[in-house]
BALOBA-1460 file (C-alpha; in Angstrom, 3 decimals):
// residues 220
<rec num="1" residu="m" x="-6.716" y="57.004" z="69.479"/>
<rec num="2" residu="k" x="-8.509" y="54.748" z="71.012"/>
<rec num="3" residu="l" x="-8.396" y="50.836" z="70.206"/>
<rec num="4" residu="v" x="-12.650" y="50.939" z="68.935"/>
<rec num="5" residu="e" x="-11.378" y="54.041" z="66.365"/>
<rec num="6" residu="i" x="-7.938" y="52.466" z="65.379"/>
<rec num="7" residu="f" x="-10.701" y="49.791" z="64.195"/>
<rec num="8" residu="s" x="-13.466" y="51.853" z="62.755"/>
<rec num="9" residu="k" x="-10.470" y="53.858" z="60.912"/>
<rec num="10" residu="a" x="-9.352" y="50.443" z="59.600"/>
<rec num="11" residu="a" x="-12.988" y="48.954" z="58.550"/>
<rec num="12" residu="r" x="-13.455" y="52.548" z="56.734"/>
<rec num="13" residu="d" x="-10.436" y="52.669" z="55.232"/>
<rec num="14" residu="e" x="-10.851" y="48.493" z="53.884"/>
<rec num="15" residu="r" x="-14.268" y="49.553" z="52.545"/>
<rec num="16" residu="r" x="-13.442" y="52.467" z="50.882"/>
<rec num="17" residu="q" x="-10.809" y="50.341" z="49.302"/>
<rec num="18" residu="r" x="-12.621" y="48.204" z="48.078"/>
<rec num="19" residu="i" x="-15.459" y="50.527" z="46.969"/>
<rec num="20" residu="n" x="-12.684" y="52.047" z="44.533"/>
<rec num="21" residu="e" x="-11.400" y="48.661" z="43.297"/>
<rec num="22" residu="d" x="-15.364" y="47.507" z="42.508"/>
<rec num="23" residu="i" x="-15.570" y="50.908" z="40.198"/>
<rec num="24" residu="r" x="-12.238" y="50.226" z="38.664"/>
<rec num="25" residu="r" x="-13.384" y="46.225" z="37.267"/>
<rec num="26" residu="g" x="-16.358" y="47.688" z="37.288"/>
<rec num="27" residu="y" x="-15.625" y="50.664" z="34.304"/>
<rec num="28" residu="f" x="-12.649" y="48.199" z="33.024"/>
<rec num="29" residu="a" x="-15.348" y="45.124" z="32.022"/>
<rec num="30" residu="e" x="-17.603" y="48.263" z="30.480"/>
<rec num="31" residu="f" x="-14.782" y="49.280" z="28.941"/>
<rec num="32" residu="k" x="-13.875" y="46.004" z="26.870"/>
<rec num="33" residu="v" x="-17.080" y="45.650" z="26.270"/>
<rec num="34" residu="m" x="-16.829" y="48.636" z="24.386"/>
<rec num="35" residu="q" x="-14.854" y="47.628" z="22.437"/>
<rec num="36" residu="q" x="-15.829" y="44.303" z="22.019"/>
<rec num="37" residu="t" x="-19.533" y="45.516" z="20.771"/>
<rec num="38" residu="k" x="-18.751" y="49.237" z="19.129"/>
<rec num="39" residu="g" x="-21.693" y="50.357" z="22.050"/>
<rec num="40" residu="r" x="-24.172" y="47.663" z="20.918"/>
<rec num="41" residu="v" x="-25.180" y="46.926" z="23.923"/>
<rec num="42" residu="l" x="-29.157" y="46.820" z="23.651"/>
<rec num="43" residu="p" x="-30.656" y="43.467" z="21.915"/>
<rec num="44" residu="p" x="-31.485" y="44.939" z="17.598"/>
<rec num="45" residu="c" x="-34.841" y="46.499" z="17.569"/>
<rec num="46" residu="t" x="-35.206" y="45.979" z="13.145"/>
<rec num="47" residu="s" x="-39.143" y="47.637" z="13.715"/>
<rec num="48" residu="l" x="-41.689" y="49.546" z="15.255"/>
<rec num="49" residu="l" x="-42.197" y="47.798" z="18.240"/>
<rec num="50" residu="p" x="-46.237" y="47.029" z="18.441"/>
<rec num="51" residu="a" x="-48.164" y="49.452" z="20.660"/>
<rec num="52" residu="q" x="-49.883" y="47.327" z="22.283"/>
<rec num="53" residu="t" x="-46.433" y="45.813" z="23.730"/>
<rec num="54" residu="a" x="-43.990" y="48.799" z="24.556"/>
<rec num="55" residu="r" x="-43.520" y="50.176" z="27.938"/>
<rec num="56" residu="a" x="-43.151" y="53.577" z="28.477"/>
<rec num="57" residu="f" x="-40.659" y="55.504" z="28.751"/>
<rec num="58" residu="p" x="-39.615" y="55.314" z="33.017"/>
<rec num="59" residu="r" x="-39.904" y="59.193" z="34.399"/>
<rec num="60" residu="m" x="-37.351" y="61.406" z="35.422"/>
<rec num="61" residu="e" x="-37.011" y="64.274" z="37.261"/>
<rec num="62" residu="c" x="-34.286" y="66.812" z="35.540"/>
<rec num="63" residu="v" x="-33.075" y="70.446" z="35.310"/>
<rec num="64" residu="e" x="-33.328" y="71.944" z="32.314"/>
<rec num="65" residu="a" x="-30.444" y="73.816" z="30.450"/>
<rec num="66" residu="h" x="-31.829" y="77.218" z="31.009"/>
<rec num="67" residu="g" x="-32.285" y="75.543" z="35.073"/>
<rec num="68" residu="d" x="-35.680" y="75.208" z="35.810"/>
<rec num="69" residu="a" x="-36.912" y="71.412" z="36.888"/>
<rec num="70" residu="a" x="-38.120" y="69.204" z="34.884"/>
<rec num="71" residu="t" x="-40.310" y="65.841" z="34.715"/>
<rec num="72" residu="f" x="-39.886" y="64.161" z="31.210"/>
<rec num="73" residu="p" x="-42.100" y="62.599" z="30.552"/>
<rec num="74" residu="e" x="-44.176" y="64.616" z="31.774"/>
<rec num="75" residu="p" x="-46.938" y="62.959" z="34.075"/>
<rec num="76" residu="l" x="-50.161" y="64.889" z="32.736"/>
<rec num="77" residu="p" x="-49.473" y="67.274" z="30.516"/>
<rec num="78" residu="p" x="-52.205" y="70.207" z="29.477"/>
<rec num="79" residu="r" x="-54.988" y="69.251" z="28.011"/>
<rec num="80" residu="d" x="-54.545" y="72.011" z="25.395"/>
<rec num="81" residu="q" x="-49.985" y="71.179" z="24.939"/>
<rec num="82" residu="h" x="-49.602" y="69.507" z="21.526"/>
<rec num="83" residu="k" x="-47.968" y="66.210" z="21.452"/>
<rec num="84" residu="l" x="-45.926" y="65.264" z="19.466"/>
<rec num="85" residu="r" x="-46.056" y="62.088" z="17.334"/>
<rec num="86" residu="a" x="-42.538" y="61.098" z="17.174"/>
<rec num="87" residu="t" x="-39.710" y="62.031" z="19.820"/>
<rec num="88" residu="l" x="-35.872" y="61.212" z="19.598"/>
<rec num="89" residu="v" x="-34.266" y="60.814" z="23.444"/>
<rec num="90" residu="t" x="-31.097" y="60.740" z="24.098"/>
<rec num="91" residu="v" x="-29.403" y="58.929" z="26.767"/>
<rec num="92" residu="a" x="-26.118" y="59.840" z="28.290"/>
<rec num="93" residu="s" x="-24.050" y="59.478" z="31.093"/>
<rec num="94" residu="r" x="-20.107" y="59.752" z="29.576"/>
<rec num="95" residu="a" x="-18.898" y="61.764" z="27.222"/>
<rec num="96" residu="s" x="-17.224" y="58.350" z="25.645"/>
<rec num="97" residu="a" x="-21.151" y="58.121" z="24.378"/>
<rec num="98" residu="q" x="-21.396" y="62.121" z="22.315"/>
<rec num="99" residu="p" x="-19.221" y="60.378" z="18.420"/>
<rec num="100" residu="y" x="-22.512" y="57.592" z="19.174"/>
<rec num="101" residu="l" x="-25.103" y="60.084" z="19.615"/>
<rec num="102" residu="e" x="-24.280" y="62.271" z="16.540"/>
<rec num="103" residu="a" x="-24.060" y="59.217" z="14.043"/>
<rec num="104" residu="w" x="-27.425" y="58.590" z="15.292"/>
<rec num="105" residu="t" x="-28.857" y="62.110" z="15.912"/>
<rec num="106" residu="k" x="-27.084" y="63.287" z="12.376"/>
<rec num="107" residu="p" x="-28.944" y="61.642" z="9.579"/>
<rec num="108" residu="f" x="-32.206" y="61.581" z="11.992"/>
<rec num="109" residu="t" x="-32.484" y="65.122" z="12.063"/>
<rec num="110" residu="s" x="-30.803" y="65.470" z="7.881"/>
<rec num="111" residu="t" x="-33.451" y="63.449" z="6.408"/>
<rec num="112" residu="l" x="-36.827" y="64.666" z="8.646"/>
<rec num="113" residu="g" x="-36.093" y="67.744" z="9.638"/>
<rec num="114" residu="r" x="-37.716" y="70.329" z="10.947"/>
<rec num="115" residu="h" x="-41.596" y="68.752" z="11.651"/>
<rec num="116" residu="d" x="-44.454" y="70.146" z="13.897"/>
<rec num="117" residu="d" x="-45.353" y="66.831" z="15.258"/>
<rec num="118" residu="l" x="-41.657" y="65.429" z="15.822"/>
<rec num="119" residu="g" x="-38.776" y="66.298" z="18.655"/>
<rec num="120" residu="m" x="-36.294" y="65.221" z="20.042"/>
<rec num="121" residu="v" x="-34.687" y="65.323" z="23.728"/>
<rec num="122" residu="e" x="-31.222" y="64.955" z="24.763"/>
<rec num="123" residu="i" x="-30.742" y="63.736" z="28.647"/>
<rec num="124" residu="t" x="-27.810" y="63.531" z="30.524"/>
<rec num="125" residu="i" x="-27.101" y="61.703" z="33.510"/>
<rec num="126" residu="v" x="-24.722" y="63.127" z="35.984"/>
<rec num="127" residu="d" x="-23.992" y="60.968" z="38.285"/>
<rec num="128" residu="s" x="-20.544" y="62.619" z="39.832"/>
<rec num="129" residu="a" x="-21.218" y="63.518" z="43.332"/>
<rec num="130" residu="i" x="-18.440" y="66.351" z="42.018"/>
<rec num="131" residu="m" x="-20.662" y="67.211" z="38.601"/>
<rec num="132" residu="r" x="-23.403" y="67.509" z="41.030"/>
<rec num="133" residu="l" x="-21.627" y="70.981" z="42.765"/>
<rec num="134" residu="w" x="-22.009" y="74.120" z="42.219"/>
<rec num="135" residu="p" x="-19.835" y="76.163" z="39.731"/>
<rec num="136" residu="m" x="-19.490" y="72.409" z="38.330"/>
<rec num="137" residu="k" x="-23.394" y="71.669" z="38.054"/>
<rec num="138" residu="n" x="-23.939" y="75.459" z="36.601"/>
<rec num="139" residu="l" x="-20.636" y="74.522" z="33.587"/>
<rec num="140" residu="l" x="-23.098" y="72.217" z="32.206"/>
<rec num="141" residu="l" x="-25.938" y="74.031" z="32.652"/>
<rec num="142" residu="y" x="-24.632" y="76.369" z="30.207"/>
<rec num="143" residu="s" x="-23.223" y="74.086" z="27.838"/>
<rec num="144" residu="g" x="-26.696" y="73.031" z="27.635"/>
<rec num="145" residu="r" x="-27.474" y="76.616" z="27.171"/>
<rec num="146" residu="s" x="-24.390" y="77.212" z="23.985"/>
<rec num="147" residu="a" x="-25.137" y="74.058" z="22.336"/>
<rec num="148" residu="l" x="-29.052" y="74.798" z="21.919"/>
<rec num="149" residu="l" x="-27.634" y="78.377" z="20.163"/>
<rec num="150" residu="r" x="-26.416" y="76.484" z="18.459"/>
<rec num="151" residu="r" x="-28.832" y="73.819" z="17.032"/>
<rec num="152" residu="g" x="-29.998" y="74.478" z="13.038"/>
<rec num="153" residu="e" x="-32.673" y="76.381" z="11.915"/>
<rec num="154" residu="y" x="-34.610" y="73.414" z="10.648"/>
<rec num="155" residu="d" x="-33.804" y="70.875" z="12.890"/>
<rec num="156" residu="p" x="-36.209" y="69.618" z="14.908"/>
<rec num="157" residu="p" x="-37.075" y="71.146" z="18.077"/>
<rec num="158" residu="t" x="-34.103" y="70.176" z="20.940"/>
<rec num="159" residu="r" x="-34.641" y="69.983" z="24.804"/>
<rec num="160" residu="l" x="-32.095" y="69.803" z="27.052"/>
<rec num="161" residu="l" x="-31.638" y="67.647" z="29.670"/>
<rec num="162" residu="f" x="-30.040" y="66.741" z="32.516"/>
<rec num="163" residu="h" x="-31.092" y="64.819" z="35.595"/>
<rec num="164" residu="f" x="-28.227" y="64.783" z="38.815"/>
<rec num="165" residu="g" x="-28.202" y="61.678" z="40.747"/>
<rec num="166" residu="d" x="-27.253" y="58.201" z="40.119"/>
<rec num="167" residu="a" x="-30.666" y="56.365" z="37.932"/>
<rec num="168" residu="v" x="-30.201" y="53.496" z="38.949"/>
<rec num="169" residu="a" x="-34.155" y="52.455" z="38.660"/>
<rec num="170" residu="p" x="-34.294" y="54.131" z="35.225"/>
<rec num="171" residu="k" x="-31.072" y="52.557" z="33.727"/>
<rec num="172" residu="r" x="-32.563" y="49.031" z="34.656"/>
<rec num="173" residu="e" x="-36.110" y="49.522" z="33.051"/>
<rec num="174" residu="l" x="-34.371" y="50.515" z="29.717"/>
<rec num="175" residu="g" x="-31.628" y="47.747" z="29.802"/>
<rec num="176" residu="m" x="-28.583" y="50.429" z="30.198"/>
<rec num="177" residu="v" x="-26.719" y="48.537" z="31.459"/>
<rec num="178" residu="n" x="-23.123" y="49.981" z="30.350"/>
<rec num="179" residu="g" x="-22.488" y="53.486" z="31.790"/>
<rec num="180" residu="l" x="-19.781" y="54.344" z="28.209"/>
<rec num="181" residu="t" x="-21.961" y="54.493" z="25.774"/>
<rec num="182" residu="g" x="-24.765" y="56.454" z="24.252"/>
<rec num="183" residu="y" x="-28.627" y="54.706" z="24.173"/>
<rec num="184" residu="v" x="-31.144" y="56.374" z="22.075"/>
<rec num="185" residu="f" x="-35.206" y="55.474" z="22.439"/>
<rec num="186" residu="l" x="-38.181" y="56.950" z="19.989"/>
<rec num="187" residu="l" x="-41.022" y="57.694" z="21.854"/>
<rec num="188" residu="d" x="-45.147" y="57.678" z="20.575"/>
<rec num="189" residu="s" x="-47.370" y="60.660" z="21.638"/>
<rec num="190" residu="s" x="-47.988" y="58.284" z="24.871"/>
<rec num="191" residu="a" x="-43.957" y="58.734" z="25.780"/>
<rec num="192" residu="r" x="-44.056" y="54.925" z="25.009"/>
<rec num="193" residu="v" x="-40.553" y="53.482" z="23.627"/>
<rec num="194" residu="r" x="-41.749" y="52.298" z="20.011"/>
<rec num="195" residu="w" x="-37.787" y="51.624" z="18.638"/>
<rec num="196" residu="w" x="-34.379" y="51.428" z="20.635"/>
<rec num="197" residu="g" x="-30.739" y="51.817" z="19.587"/>
<rec num="198" residu="s" x="-26.755" y="51.916" z="21.169"/>
<rec num="199" residu="g" x="-23.585" y="52.676" z="20.526"/>
<rec num="200" residu="e" x="-22.804" y="53.508" z="16.692"/>
<rec num="201" residu="p" x="-25.559" y="52.628" z="14.251"/>
<rec num="202" residu="r" x="-25.515" y="50.470" z="11.659"/>
<rec num="203" residu="p" x="-26.742" y="51.525" z="8.478"/>
<rec num="204" residu="e" x="-29.320" y="49.330" z="8.735"/>
<rec num="205" residu="e" x="-29.922" y="50.227" z="12.808"/>
<rec num="206" residu="i" x="-30.363" y="54.048" z="10.489"/>
<rec num="207" residu="e" x="-33.035" y="52.993" z="8.164"/>
<rec num="208" residu="a" x="-35.340" y="51.591" z="10.253"/>
<rec num="209" residu="l" x="-34.995" y="54.874" z="13.085"/>
<rec num="210" residu="l" x="-35.951" y="56.330" z="9.922"/>
<rec num="211" residu="s" x="-38.491" y="53.784" z="8.993"/>
<rec num="212" residu="s" x="-39.929" y="53.619" z="12.569"/>
<rec num="213" residu="a" x="-39.811" y="57.460" z="13.220"/>
<rec num="214" residu="k" x="-41.976" y="58.177" z="9.480"/>
<rec num="215" residu="t" x="-44.289" y="55.724" z="10.324"/>
<rec num="216" residu="l" x="-45.247" y="57.402" z="14.202"/>
<rec num="217" residu="l" x="-45.667" y="60.799" z="12.495"/>
<rec num="218" residu="q" x="-47.916" y="59.393" z="9.840"/>
<rec num="219" residu="a" x="-49.872" y="57.832" z="12.277"/>
<rec num="220" residu="q" x="-53.475" y="59.081" z="12.949"/>
């Protein structure tokens, strides 16, 4: 092996080790925050945000559970397409977020039920290079299709979307600083974020979510 190759290999090994150490430090830091806050990393949102100051939900390129490409929110929805007045969007990138998301969605669906102007979108961010490869990707999509079949008859219409990639920009815009927790966002008919939550919900946060959703459903 040539001297330049030895140094090149040593540099690559050192860089790889440094990246792995950064990943480990980041994971343990996020895990510590999870223990301290129960995943509540977003500032509390106690009421519906004014439409004038609400930010648009960042556009993400996704894949539907049945395999079709999708953009959420849609850039130019058809004119004759019915616009939902309220959409609850959940976002997660780790399995550890699932109990938190269920703690939000179960009271949401049981209280509001099926409504013509209400919908749910579940976005899973798949940032692992291995999980983005076949057959792991197909297994993820299959699990999504199976989950849709288990939906209750009176649950709001639900879309399961998978974003394959790191989603750095959307995470930054949404304040998703911890990858281990789950996030929920309530969107209005213009796909603006009118309410948000994260981690394990407190009773008053559930009440704020339900109240905000009811207000959007009653809007003219």
